[in-house]
C-alpha positions in Angstrom: 42.0 -13.5 -5.5 40.5 -15.3 -8.5 40.2 -18.7 -6.8 36.7 -17.9 -5.5 35.5 -17.6 -9.2 37.0 -20.9 -10.3 34.8 -23.5 -8.6 32.3 -24.1 -11.4 34.2 -25.1 -14.5 35.4 -21.5 -15.3 38.4 -21.1 -17.6 41.2 -19.9 -15.3 43.0 -17.9 -18.0 39.9 -16.1 -19.1 38.9 -15.3 -15.5 42.4 -14.0 -14.7 42.3 -11.6 -17.7 38.8 -10.4 -16.9 39.5 -9.9 -13.2 42.7 -7.9 -13.9 40.5 -5.6 -16.1 37.8 -5.4 -13.4 40.3 -4.1 -10.9 40.9 -1.1 -13.2 37.3 -0.6 -14.1 35.2 -0.9 -10.9 34.9 2.0 -8.5 35.1 1.6 -4.7 31.9 0.0 -3.4 31.2 -2.1 -6.5 31.8 -5.7 -5.8 32.3 -8.6 -8.3 29.8 -11.3 -7.4 30.2 -13.9 -10.1 32.3 -14.5 -13.3 31.0 -17.0 -15.9 33.1 -18.2 -18.9 32.0 -19.6 -22.2 32.9 -23.2 -22.9 32.6 -23.8 -26.6 32.7 -27.4 -27.9 35.9 -28.7 -29.4 37.9 -25.3 -29.5 37.6 -22.9 -26.6 40.6 -20.7 -27.0 38.9 -17.3 -26.8 35.8 -17.6 -24.6 33.4 -14.8 -23.9 32.8 -13.9 -20.2 30.0 -12.5 -18.2 30.6 -10.6 -14.9 27.9 -9.8 -12.3 28.5 -7.0 -9.9 26.2 -5.4 -7.4 25.7 -2.5 -9.7 25.8 -3.9 -13.3 26.4 -6.8 -15.7 29.4 -6.8 -18.0 30.0 -8.8 -21.2 33.6 -9.3 -22.1 34.8 -10.5 -25.6 38.5 -11.2 -26.6 39.8 -9.0 -29.4 43.0 -8.9 -31.4 43.5 -12.7 -31.2 43.1 -12.6 -27.4 45.6 -9.8 -26.8 42.9 -7.4 -25.6 39.4 -7.4 -24.2 36.4 -5.4 -25.3 33.4 -5.1 -23.1 29.9 -3.6 -22.8 28.1 -3.1 -19.5 24.5 -2.4 -18.4 23.5 -1.0 -15.0 20.7 -2.9 -13.2 18.2 -0.1 -13.4 18.4 -0.2 -17.2 17.8 -3.9 -17.4 14.2 -4.9 -18.2 14.5 -8.6 -18.3 17.0 -11.5 -17.6 16.6 -15.0 -18.9 18.5 -18.3 -19.0 17.8 -21.1 -21.4 19.4 -24.6 -21.0 20.2 -26.4 -24.2 21.7 -29.8 -25.1 25.2 -28.3 -24.8 25.4 -25.6 -22.2 23.0 -22.7 -21.6 22.3 -19.3 -23.1 22.2 -16.2 -20.8 20.3 -13.2 -22.2 19.5 -9.7 -20.9 17.1 -7.1 -22.4 17.3 -3.4 -21.6 14.6 -0.9 -21.1 15.7 0.7 -24.4 15.1 -2.5 -26.4 18.7 -3.7 -26.6 19.5 -7.4 -26.2 22.8 -9.2 -25.3 23.4 -12.9 -24.9 26.2 -15.4 -24.5 25.8 -19.1 -25.4 27.7 -22.3 -24.6 27.9 -21.4 -20.9 28.1 -24.4 -18.6 24.6 -25.0 -17.2 25.7 -24.5 -13.6 27.2 -21.2 -14.5 24.1 -20.2 -16.4 22.0 -20.9 -13.3 24.3 -18.9 -11.0 24.2 -16.0 -13.5 20.4 -16.0 -13.4 20.3 -16.3 -9.6 22.7 -13.4 -9.0 20.9 -11.3 -11.6 17.5 -11.7 -10.0 18.9 -10.8 -6.6 20.6 -7.7 -8.0 17.5 -6.6 -9.8 15.4 -7.0 -6.7 17.9 -5.0 -4.6 17.8 -2.3 -7.3 14.0 -2.2 -7.2 14.1 -1.8 -3.4 16.7 1.0 -3.7 14.5 2.8 -6.2 11.4 2.5 -3.9 13.4 3.8 -0.9 14.7 6.7 -3.0 11.1 7.6 -4.0 10.0 7.5 -0.4 12.9 9.6 0.8 12.3 12.2 -1.9 8.5 12.4 -1.4 7.7 16.0 -0.1 6.1 16.0 3.3 2.5 17.0 3.2 0.8 18.2 6.3 -2.9 17.6 6.6 -4.6 20.3 8.8 -8.0 19.7 10.2 -10.5 22.2 8.7 -11.6 25.0 10.9 -15.0 24.5 12.5 -17.7 26.3 10.8 -20.6 28.0 12.6 -24.0 26.5 11.9 -26.7 28.7 10.7 -30.2 27.2 10.8 -32.1 27.6 7.6 -34.5 30.4 7.5 -38.1 29.4 6.6 -39.3 31.3 3.6 -41.8 34.1 4.4 -45.2 33.2 3.1 -46.6 35.7 0.7 -49.1 38.2 2.1 -52.7 37.1 2.0 -54.7 39.0 -0.6 -56.6 41.9 0.9 -60.3 41.1 1.2 -62.4 42.8 -1.4 -64.4 45.6 0.0 -68.0 44.7 0.5 -70.1 47.1 -1.5 -73.3 47.6 0.3 -76.1 47.7 -2.1 -78.6 50.5 -1.5 -82.1 49.2 -1.3 -84.2 49.8 -4.3 -86.1 53.1 -4.0 -89.4 51.8 -5.4 -89.3 48.8 -3.1 -88.8 51.1 -0.1 -91.7 53.2 -1.1 -94.0 50.2 -1.5 -92.9 48.9 1.9 -93.7 52.3 3.5 -97.0 52.4 1.7 -97.9 48.9 2.9 -96.8 49.9 6.4 -99.2 52.9 6.3 -102.1 50.6 5.1 -101.4 48.0 7.8 -101.4 50.6 10.5 -104.8 51.9 9.3 -103.4 55.3 8.4 -104.7 55.1 4.8 -107.7 53.4 3.3 -107.7 50.5 0.9 -108.6 52.8 -1.9 -105.8 55.1 -1.1 -103.4 52.3 -0.8 -104.3 50.8 -4.2 -104.2 54.2 -6.0 -100.8 55.1 -4.5 -99.4 51.7 -5.3 -100.5 52.1 -9.0 -98.8 55.4 -9.1 -95.6 53.9 -7.9 -95.7 51.0 -10.2 -96.3 53.3 -13.1 -92.9 54.8 -12.6 -91.2 51.6 -13.8 
């Protein structure tokens, strides 16, 4: 079963220990995609290992002089960034979580570092798609009903204010003295009174002013 993880300079003993532990840890439906093993220069008795699954990334470290393994894992939705840096001897694989934690392993064979980065990016992209699909499926359905037609009421022109009532024309009564003078002149013109009577009567009327 472990042969498929031994084609890129992996340490067979380290892979065997990690894989036997994975059989106990992983639930059904979680598949191991890649196992990388550290290759320290000179002495490489207790290498660290990194495991990529479709749901998480696990970091294994030997403990008790290699008699046991301790590990820490991070699910993909909690991983904010993945990076791989190639150095003179091997490569360094690093992850950063959304909570600010950071985990890395150095002295990984470069080919393994590249594969770790490749599988990690694929898993992160798949996780992003699952989250988007989950959001879409859990979005409440909203119905948009057309608004009911509204009756149109034409605007009413404002009623002009009533025109002011015309002021009553006050007929002025003709002046009484003038009327008397006109009548007097009329009598004189018609020869009903003499010039002397006209003059005298006219003086009398004027004296009333």
